[in-house]
N, C-alpha and C positions, 0 to 999 in steps of 0.2 A: 210542835212543828219546828221550833228553832233547832232542837236536837236532830230531828230528821233531816233538816236542810244541811246541818253541819256534816252529818254522816254522808249525805249524797255528794257534797263538795269534796270531802276527803276521798271518797271512792273515785270521783272523776279525776282528781289529781293523781291518785295512784294508778289509774288506768292510763293516763298520759305517760307517766314514768315508765310503765311496762312496755310502751311502744317506741322507746328510744334506745335500741340495743347497740347503736353504732357510735355512741359518744364515749370515747376512751377516757375522758377526764371531765369531772364536773368543774364548772367555771363559776367563780364568785366574782363577778365583775363590779366595778364601781365607776363613777363618773370620772372623766378626765380632770386632772388637777388644774387649778387655775393659774399656777405658776410653774415654770420649768423645773425639772428634776435635776439638781446639781450633780447627781451621781452618774448621769448618763453622758456619753461622749458622742457629740454630733459629728465633728471632723470637718476638714476642709474639702472643697471640691477636688475631684481627682478624675483622671482619664484612663480608660482601659480600652485597648484595641480601637482607638480613635474616637471613642464616645466619652463625653463629659458627664459626670454625675455630681449632683450637689446635695449632700446630706442635709436634712432639716428635721426639726421636731414637729412633725405633722401629727397632732394629737387626734385628728378625726380621720386618719387614714382608713380607707375602705375601698378596696380595689378587687376586681375580678380578673383572673388571668390564668396562666399556666404555671404549675409548680413542678419542680424537679427535685432530685436529691443527690447528695454526695456522701461518700463513705470511705472505704479502705485507703484510697490513695491520699487522703488528707488526715487520717487518724493520727492524733498526737502532735500534729503541726500546730503552730501558733495561729490563732484567729486574728481578725482585724481588731478585736477588742483587747488583744494581748493574752487571752486565755488559751489553754490548750484545747484543740478540737477533740471532742469525744463523740464518736459516731453512734454511741449508745445512749447519749443524753437527749433530752427533749429540747432540741434547739433548732435554729435555722439561720440562714444568711439572707440579707436584704441589701439592696444597693444604696438606699438613702436613709432609712429610719435610724434613730439614735441607737447606740450600743451601750448597755443592753436595753431592750424594751420587750414588750410582750404583745403577741398578736394571736388572734383566734383564726385558725385555718379551717375552712369548711370544704371538704371534698364534695363538689357539686355532682359527682358521678355516682357516689354511693351513700351520701348523707352523713358521713362521719365528720366529727368536729373535734379539734384539739387545740389547746392553748400551748404555744411554744415560746421559748425565750430566744430572741434575736441577738446573736453575739458575733456575727461575722458578715463580711461583704460578699455579694454575689446574688444571683447567678449572672454571669456576663454573657448571656445568650439572648438574642432578640426574642421578644415575645414571652419571656418567663419573668415572673414577678417575685418568686421566692425559691430558695434552695433549702430543702429540708435535710436534717440529719437522717442517718439510716433508720434509727429507731422511730423518729417522728414519721418517716415515710411508711414504715411497717404498720404503725398504729392507724394511719390514715388510708392504708391500702394503695399507696403510690409506688411502693418499692418494686412490685413485679411489672406493671406497665411502664414504669420509669418516669412518666409525666401524668398529670391530671389537671383538669380545670378546677380551680379553687376560688374561693372568696377569702381574702385576707383582710382582717379588720383589727385595728389596734385596740387593745383592751388594757384595763388597769386592775388586775386581779388582787384579791386580798392577800394578806401575809402568809396564809397557809398554802395557797397555790404557789406563791412566789418561792417559798421555802422548798417546795417539792421540785422546782425547776432549777434551783441553784446548782452550779457545777460542784463536784466533790472537791474537798480541800486539796491543794497541791502538795505533793510529797516534799519532805524536807530536802533542801539542796544538798547535792553531793559535793563534798570538798575534794577537789582534784589534788593529788599529790604532786603531779608533774604535768606540764603542758602536753597535750596529745601529739603524737608524731604525725606530721602531715602525710596524707595518703597519696602516693604517686599514681597518676593516671596519664593516659596518652591524650594529648590535645594537638592533633596534627596542624591546626591553624595557628598555634602559638609557639614561639621559639622555646627551646629547651630551657628550663629554669624559671619560666614565667610563673608567678605565684598568684593564685586567686583565693577568695573565700567563697565557698559554696554554701548558700543559705538553705536551699531546699531543692528537691526534684519532684515536680508535680505533673499530673496527667492532663491538666486543664490549662490551655494557653491563656485564657482570660485571667485565671488566678495567678499564673506566673507573671502576667503583665501588671496586675495589681501589686504584687509583691515587689516587682522591679521598681515601680513608682514609689512605693513606701521606703525601700532601702536606698534610694538615690540620695537621701539626706546623709547617709553614712559615707558613701563612696560611689564612683561610677559603677553602674550595674548593667549586666548584660544577660540575655536569655540565649541558651544554646540547646539544640535538640540532641538528645542522647540516642545512641543506637537502639536502646530499648523503647524509644518513642516518648519518654518522659521529657519534660521541659526543665532544664537545669537553670537555676537562678544564681548568678555568680557576681561577686564584687571584685573589681580590680581592672587591670592587672597591677600587681605591686612589684617593686624592685627586689624585695627580699621577704623572707618569712618574718623577720623582725618588724618590717614595715606593715605587714598584714595583721600582726598580733593585736594591736589596739582595735582595729576594725572588727576582727573576729570576736573580741570581747563585747563590743557594742551590739553586734548582731545577736549573740547569745543572750545578752541581757534583755534584748527586745522580745525574747520568747522563743527564738529559734535555737534551742539548746543543742540540736544535732548539727549545727553549722560546723564546718571544718575547713582546714587549709588544703588546697589542691595545688600540686606542683607539676607543671608540664615536664615530661622527661623524654629523651630521645627514644625512638623506636617506632615500629610499624604497628 
């Protein structure tokens, strides 16, 4: 009888497993730690588009709301955690959770569930609670509709799951032989010869605002709309290229390795 009961229990478990086709990743969760993780970054309160956000180590975070995703316009740019954003990684952005941490995202519209690594800030749109990487959105079925109603729950996966979600190692730094030549562009609103450091050009005004607030610690920072529609985040103006060089080095060291010097030149 005991053997028969064991066989029936095993069959029942196997049957349940066969009816879960939408789970892209197995989750080995554990209880929340009793003490804070010293490896995570909580960060200071910050403001974006007039809204204040206060990061906190909410170990029981469990919220239902709308998810969105972000991809090509941010690929290879620095995230709020200092890592490079990889649109093909299993990651996400959140407004207040520690960086990094892990959450289980359940798409309430199709039943799919995925554990993702939170390493960035956003989305800065009212009513949305998480911004998925492109790959995470694909696995959850959010990429085509663009948004979906989800449940986001903080989890504490085991070492094997964590290892699978870690970003790839950064490539070795490239040693520059000489300082890059500043790229001349037309800035009608600036006098000829005015020097700026351009950190990034992004399509999302909310992310541009966040970046402006983050870079304000280096130098006065402004946001300008480019003819292409992108939002350019620039530091300055500076009196000369030499004056801009130390700030350029700080911005690049902060993870924005594509930052460059912009010089206003006469012309239409």
